[in-house]
N, CA and C atoms as an extended XYZ file, in Angstrom:
294
Properties=species:S:1:pos:R:3:atomname:S:1:resname:S:1:resid:I:1 pbc="F F F"
N        14.145      -52.151      -18.675 N   MET     1
C        13.192      -51.692      -19.385 CA  MET     1
C        13.103      -50.404      -19.040 C   MET     1
N        12.459      -49.734      -20.182 N   ASN     2
C        12.794      -48.361      -20.036 CA  ASN     2
C        11.508      -47.470      -19.413 C   ASN     2
N        11.973      -46.993      -17.795 N   THR     3
C        11.092      -46.336      -17.284 CA  THR     3
C        11.725      -44.513      -16.988 C   THR     3
N        10.606      -43.571      -16.743 N   ILE     4
C        10.718      -42.425      -16.553 CA  ILE     4
C        10.253      -42.164      -15.059 C   ILE     4
N        10.891      -41.381      -14.496 N   THR     5
C        10.171      -40.899      -12.849 CA  THR     5
C         8.899      -39.531      -13.282 C   THR     5
N         7.888      -39.642      -12.595 N   THR     6
C         7.031      -38.531      -12.824 CA  THR     6
C         7.570      -37.152      -12.797 C   THR     6
N         8.256      -37.067      -11.877 N   GLN     7
C         9.543      -35.963      -11.815 CA  GLN     7
C         9.736      -35.547      -13.209 C   GLN     7
N        10.510      -36.415      -13.704 N   ASP     8
C        10.978      -36.063      -15.304 CA  ASP     8
C        10.354      -36.141      -16.117 C   ASP     8
N         8.933      -37.067      -16.026 N   PHE     9
C         7.995      -37.046      -17.177 CA  PHE     9
C         7.442      -35.176      -17.254 C   PHE     9
N         7.004      -34.773      -15.989 N   GLN    10
C         6.629      -33.775      -15.746 CA  GLN    10
C         7.654      -32.444      -16.658 C   GLN    10
N         8.652      -32.827      -16.777 N   LEU    11
C         9.465      -31.584      -17.110 CA  LEU    11
C         9.571      -32.001      -18.662 C   LEU    11
N         9.601      -33.071      -18.811 N   LEU    12
C         9.546      -33.646      -20.437 CA  LEU    12
C         8.153      -32.840      -20.941 C   LEU    12
N         7.488      -33.146      -20.245 N   LEU    13
C         6.040      -32.677      -20.750 CA  LEU    13
C         6.025      -30.837      -21.089 C   LEU    13
N         6.606      -30.604      -20.213 N   ALA    14
C         6.603      -28.787      -20.516 CA  ALA    14
C         7.762      -28.456      -21.500 C   ALA    14
N         8.337      -29.247      -22.038 N   THR    15
C         9.485      -29.166      -23.197 CA  THR    15
C         9.165      -29.664      -24.088 C   THR    15
N         8.478      -30.375      -24.365 N   GLN    16
C         8.146      -31.459      -25.572 CA  GLN    16
C         6.547      -32.154      -25.741 C   GLN    16
N         6.383      -32.145      -26.978 N   GLU    17
C         5.206      -32.845      -26.751 CA  GLU    17
C         5.185      -34.238      -27.297 C   GLU    17
N         4.493      -34.999      -26.228 N   VAL    18
C         4.701      -36.602      -26.392 CA  VAL    18
C         3.498      -37.371      -26.286 C   VAL    18
N         3.318      -38.506      -26.815 N   THR    19
C         2.501      -39.528      -26.668 CA  THR    19
C         2.278      -40.134      -25.578 C   THR    19
N         0.969      -40.516      -25.194 N   ILE    20
C         0.688      -40.893      -23.835 CA  ILE    20
C        -0.150      -42.157      -24.146 C   ILE    20
N         0.177      -43.016      -24.075 N   LEU    21
C        -1.123      -44.385      -23.777 CA  LEU    21
C        -1.547      -44.400      -22.378 C   LEU    21
N        -2.493      -44.208      -22.173 N   ASP    22
C        -3.343      -44.580      -21.009 CA  ASP    22
C        -3.970      -45.906      -20.755 C   ASP    22
N        -3.334      -46.679      -19.921 N   ILE    23
C        -4.082      -47.856      -20.336 CA  ILE    23
C        -5.115      -48.118      -19.352 C   ILE    23
N        -5.714      -47.380      -18.460 N   ARG    24
C        -6.563      -47.360      -17.523 CA  ARG    24
C        -7.695      -47.484      -18.403 C   ARG    24
N        -8.836      -47.926      -17.416 N   ASP    25
C        -9.928      -48.548      -17.917 CA  ASP    25
C       -10.793      -46.924      -18.632 C   ASP    25
N       -11.917      -47.101      -19.219 N   LYS    26
C       -12.455      -45.819      -19.871 CA  LYS    26
C       -12.948      -44.858      -18.785 C   LYS    26
N       -13.510      -45.673      -17.815 N   GLY    27
C       -14.120      -44.767      -16.801 CA  GLY    27
C       -12.824      -43.935      -15.891 C   GLY    27
N       -12.023      -44.835      -15.732 N   ALA    28
C       -10.691      -43.742      -14.956 CA  ALA    28
C       -10.289      -42.763      -16.109 C   ALA    28
N       -10.114      -43.220      -17.233 N   PHE    29
C        -9.564      -42.193      -18.216 CA  PHE    29
C       -10.255      -40.759      -18.516 C   PHE    29
N       -12.046      -40.839      -18.263 N   ASN    30
C       -12.561      -40.047      -18.175 CA  ASN    30
C       -12.824      -38.951      -17.496 C   ASN    30
N       -12.462      -39.875      -15.985 N   GLU    31
C       -12.570      -38.878      -15.152 CA  GLU    31
C       -11.256      -37.641      -15.123 C   GLU    31
N       -10.400      -38.247      -15.782 N   GLY    32
C        -8.853      -37.292      -15.722 CA  GLY    32
C        -7.723      -38.213      -16.282 C   GLY    32
N        -7.423      -36.991      -17.117 N   HIS    33
C        -6.063      -37.738      -18.387 CA  HIS    33
C        -5.649      -36.896      -18.438 C   HIS    33
N        -4.209      -36.749      -18.993 N   LEU    34
C        -3.362      -36.103      -19.480 CA  LEU    34
C        -3.739      -35.551      -21.161 C   LEU    34
N        -3.297      -34.455      -21.209 N   ALA    35
C        -3.211      -34.029      -23.029 CA  ALA    35
C        -2.697      -34.833      -23.515 C   ALA    35
N        -2.896      -35.062      -24.844 N   ASN    36
C        -2.151      -35.975      -25.661 CA  ASN    36
C        -2.333      -37.473      -25.234 C   ASN    36
N        -3.197      -37.854      -24.419 N   SER    37
C        -3.365      -39.114      -23.865 CA  SER    37
C        -4.352      -39.560      -24.830 C   SER    37
N        -3.789      -41.021      -25.282 N   LEU    38
C        -4.845      -41.903      -26.199 CA  LEU    38
C        -5.591      -42.991      -25.425 C   LEU    38
N        -6.558      -43.443      -25.116 N   SER    39
C        -7.251      -44.129      -24.356 CA  SER    39
C        -7.075      -45.739      -25.073 C   SER    39
N        -6.075      -46.369      -24.539 N   MET    40
C        -6.169      -47.737      -24.703 CA  MET    40
C        -5.850      -48.726      -23.379 C   MET    40
N        -7.420      -49.356      -22.842 N   PRO    41
C        -7.181      -50.192      -21.557 CA  PRO    41
C        -6.459      -51.326      -21.924 C   PRO    41
N        -5.894      -51.622      -20.856 N   ILE    42
C        -4.720      -52.795      -20.734 CA  ILE    42
C        -5.392      -54.319      -21.504 C   ILE    42
N        -7.174      -54.388      -21.271 N   THR    43
C        -7.517      -55.410      -21.615 CA  THR    43
C        -7.879      -55.166      -23.304 C   THR    43
N        -7.896      -54.031      -23.971 N   THR    44
C        -7.912      -54.273      -25.325 CA  THR    44
C        -6.441      -53.752      -26.012 C   THR    44
N        -5.197      -53.634      -25.142 N   LEU    45
C        -4.445      -52.861      -26.281 CA  LEU    45
C        -3.700      -54.077      -26.572 C   LEU    45
N        -3.051      -55.462      -26.494 N   PRO    46
C        -3.257      -56.368      -27.102 CA  PRO    46
C        -3.799      -56.688      -28.454 C   PRO    46
N        -5.015      -56.093      -28.544 N   ASN    47
C        -5.650      -56.247      -29.844 CA  ASN    47
C        -5.605      -55.390      -30.974 C   ASN    47
N        -4.986      -54.211      -30.358 N   HIS    48
C        -4.983      -53.255      -31.155 CA  HIS    48
C        -3.542      -52.493      -31.224 C   HIS    48
N        -2.674      -53.380      -31.548 N   LEU    49
C        -1.200      -53.064      -32.087 CA  LEU    49
C        -1.043      -52.271      -33.261 C   LEU    49
N        -1.765      -52.820      -34.065 N   ASP    50
C        -1.682      -52.390      -35.219 CA  ASP    50
C        -2.118      -51.081      -35.443 C   ASP    50
N        -2.789      -50.478      -34.656 N   ALA    51
C        -3.230      -49.009      -34.308 CA  ALA    51
C        -1.783      -48.556      -33.797 C   ALA    51
N        -0.640      -48.872      -33.402 N   LEU    52
C         0.668      -48.034      -33.056 CA  LEU    52
C         1.588      -47.941      -34.355 C   LEU    52
N         1.901      -46.904      -34.411 N   SER    53
C         3.524      -46.721      -35.089 CA  SER    53
C         4.662      -47.204      -34.044 C   SER    53
N         5.479      -47.806      -34.894 N   LYS    54
C         6.917      -48.526      -34.339 CA  LYS    54
C         7.879      -46.769      -34.599 C   LYS    54
N         7.292      -45.891      -35.206 N   GLN    55
C         8.116      -44.597      -35.662 CA  GLN    55
C         7.836      -44.022      -34.291 C   GLN    55
N         6.759      -44.271      -33.166 N   ASN    56
C         7.050      -43.364      -32.356 CA  ASN    56
C         7.203      -43.939      -31.108 C   ASN    56
N         7.667      -43.027      -30.202 N   THR    57
C         7.684      -43.143      -28.560 CA  THR    57
C         6.684      -42.982      -28.338 C   THR    57
N         6.292      -44.065      -27.009 N   TYR    58
C         5.008      -44.252      -26.162 CA  TYR    58
C         5.417      -44.231      -24.796 C   TYR    58
N         4.663      -43.200      -24.062 N   TYR    59
C         4.698      -42.783      -22.886 CA  TYR    59
C         3.540      -43.642      -22.165 C   TYR    59
N         3.853      -45.022      -21.262 N   ILE    60
C         2.443      -45.599      -20.883 CA  ILE    60
C         2.090      -45.099      -19.453 C   ILE    60
N         0.997      -44.511      -19.558 N   MET    61
C         0.379      -44.564      -18.180 CA  MET    61
C        -0.534      -45.351      -17.572 C   MET    61
N        -0.265      -46.089      -16.194 N   SER    62
C        -1.541      -46.719      -15.662 CA  SER    62
C        -1.882      -45.732      -14.428 C   SER    62
N        -2.609      -46.626      -13.360 N   HIS    63
C        -3.125      -45.649      -12.145 CA  HIS    63
C        -1.679      -45.418      -11.183 C   HIS    63
N        -1.099      -46.493      -11.239 N   SER    64
C         0.208      -46.853      -10.056 CA  SER    64
C         1.352      -46.829      -11.029 C   SER    64
N         1.673      -47.166      -11.594 N   GLY    65
C         2.855      -47.745      -12.486 CA  GLY    65
C         3.201      -48.829      -12.546 C   GLY    65
N         2.054      -49.986      -11.702 N   ARG    66
C         2.839      -51.533      -12.183 CA  ARG    66
C         2.232      -51.882      -13.193 C   ARG    66
N         0.962      -51.644      -13.771 N   ARG    67
C         0.523      -52.108      -14.855 CA  ARG    67
C         1.328      -51.529      -16.409 C   ARG    67
N         1.860      -50.228      -15.750 N   ALA    68
C         2.373      -49.762      -17.103 CA  ALA    68
C         3.819      -50.336      -17.434 C   ALA    68
N         4.529      -51.025      -16.492 N   ARG    69
C         5.647      -51.663      -16.532 CA  ARG    69
C         5.493      -52.948      -17.191 C   ARG    69
N         4.434      -53.473      -17.097 N   VAL    70
C         4.436      -54.580      -17.725 CA  VAL    70
C         3.540      -55.031      -19.518 C   VAL    70
N         3.078      -53.565      -19.633 N   ILE    71
C         2.650      -53.316      -20.879 CA  ILE    71
C         4.071      -52.900      -21.780 C   ILE    71
N         4.870      -51.815      -21.021 N   THR    72
C         5.945      -51.544      -21.659 CA  THR    72
C         6.713      -52.663      -22.312 C   THR    72
N         7.080      -53.626      -21.261 N   GLU    73
C         7.546      -54.664      -21.356 CA  GLU    73
C         7.496      -55.294      -22.564 C   GLU    73
N         5.703      -55.545      -22.811 N   PHE    74
C         5.121      -56.186      -23.653 CA  PHE    74
C         5.227      -55.442      -25.252 C   PHE    74
N         5.455      -54.257      -25.120 N   LEU    75
C         5.216      -53.280      -26.447 CA  LEU    75
C         6.530      -53.533      -26.780 C   LEU    75
N         7.846      -53.214      -25.793 N   ASN    76
C         9.288      -53.143      -26.444 CA  ASN    76
C         9.434      -54.677      -26.923 C   ASN    76
N         8.811      -56.073      -26.321 N   LYS    77
C         9.220      -57.248      -26.782 CA  LYS    77
C         8.987      -57.263      -28.073 C   LYS    77
N         7.699      -56.394      -28.662 N   ASN    78
C         7.133      -56.506      -30.061 CA  ASN    78
C         7.692      -55.434      -30.720 C   ASN    78
N         8.763      -54.914      -30.651 N   GLY    79
C         9.352      -53.670      -31.408 CA  GLY    79
C         8.573      -52.526      -31.484 C   GLY    79
N         8.043      -51.949      -29.924 N   PHE    80
C         7.626      -50.255      -30.081 CA  PHE    80
C         8.835      -50.116      -29.238 C   PHE    80
N         8.897      -48.448      -29.189 N   ASP    81
C         9.326      -47.468      -28.472 CA  ASP    81
C         8.530      -47.653      -27.122 C   ASP    81
N         8.636      -47.940      -25.882 N   ALA    82
C         7.576      -47.832      -24.928 CA  ALA    82
C         8.730      -47.465      -23.725 C   ALA    82
N         7.989      -46.472      -22.950 N   ILE    83
C         8.501      -45.944      -21.512 CA  ILE    83
C         7.407      -46.184      -20.724 C   ILE    83
N         7.932      -46.449      -19.363 N   ALA    84
C         6.454      -46.485      -18.411 CA  ALA    84
C         6.797      -45.749      -17.415 C   ALA    84
N         5.948      -44.977      -16.987 N   ILE    85
C         5.810      -43.857      -16.066 CA  ILE    85
C         5.777      -44.237      -14.916 C   ILE    85
N         6.760      -44.340      -13.884 N   ILE    86
C         6.877      -44.927      -12.724 CA  ILE    86
C         5.703      -44.313      -11.627 C   ILE    86
N         5.026      -44.605      -10.841 N   GLY    87
C         4.266      -43.762      -10.435 CA  GLY    87
C         2.715      -44.230      -10.665 C   GLY    87
N         2.688      -43.838      -12.055 N   GLY    88
C         1.291      -43.316      -13.218 CA  GLY    88
C         0.816      -42.136      -12.750 C   GLY    88
N        -0.647      -41.961      -12.463 N   MET    89
C        -1.710      -41.137      -12.718 CA  MET    89
C        -1.323      -40.377      -11.127 C   MET    89
N        -1.703      -41.466      -10.181 N   LYS    90
C        -1.473      -41.365       -8.891 CA  LYS    90
C        -0.216      -40.433       -7.959 C   LYS    90
N         1.019      -40.698       -8.723 N   ALA    91
C         2.250      -39.681       -8.556 CA  ALA    91
C         2.136      -38.589       -8.926 C   ALA    91
N         1.299      -38.825      -10.295 N   PHE    92
C         1.333      -37.283      -11.249 CA  PHE    92
C         0.517      -36.513      -10.509 C   PHE    92
N        -0.583      -36.984       -9.926 N   ARG    93
C        -1.574      -35.850       -9.344 CA  ARG    93
C        -1.067      -35.709       -7.965 C   ARG    93
N        -0.212      -36.100       -7.478 N   GLN    94
C         0.238      -35.758       -5.981 CA  GLN    94
C         1.088      -34.934       -6.318 C   GLN    94
N         2.038      -34.642       -7.329 N   ILE    95
C         2.540      -33.464       -7.615 CA  ILE    95
C         2.210      -32.219       -8.184 C   ILE    95
N         1.059      -32.633       -8.997 N   LYS    96
C         0.344      -31.287       -9.563 CA  LYS    96
C        -0.445      -30.439       -8.055 C   LYS    96
N        -0.754      -31.152       -7.040 N   VAL    97
C        -1.275      -30.776       -6.180 CA  VAL    97
C        -0.445      -30.312       -5.625 C   VAL    97
N         1.045      -30.697       -4.818 N   ALA    98
C         2.277      -30.079       -3.810 CA  ALA    98
C         2.649      -28.571       -4.678 C   ALA    98
């Protein structure tokens, strides 16, 4: 499975524009999300695969990274280039605060 550490993802964000699929619920997304994030809650994502392009790379953001791994595996099996962000928003916020 494709994964990226929170630290490496932060470096990537500083040098490239990326597409982030935020699979947290709408409430969590509205409380805070990264720029260029698309809200696609885990409960609805399987029904919206036609809205995604197989030409893009998607970085999958969840709360702690666990669900991101599940969705990344699902997307990869369906022909999408997806990469799970290890640690999710929880880890990303800890880095940003430190």
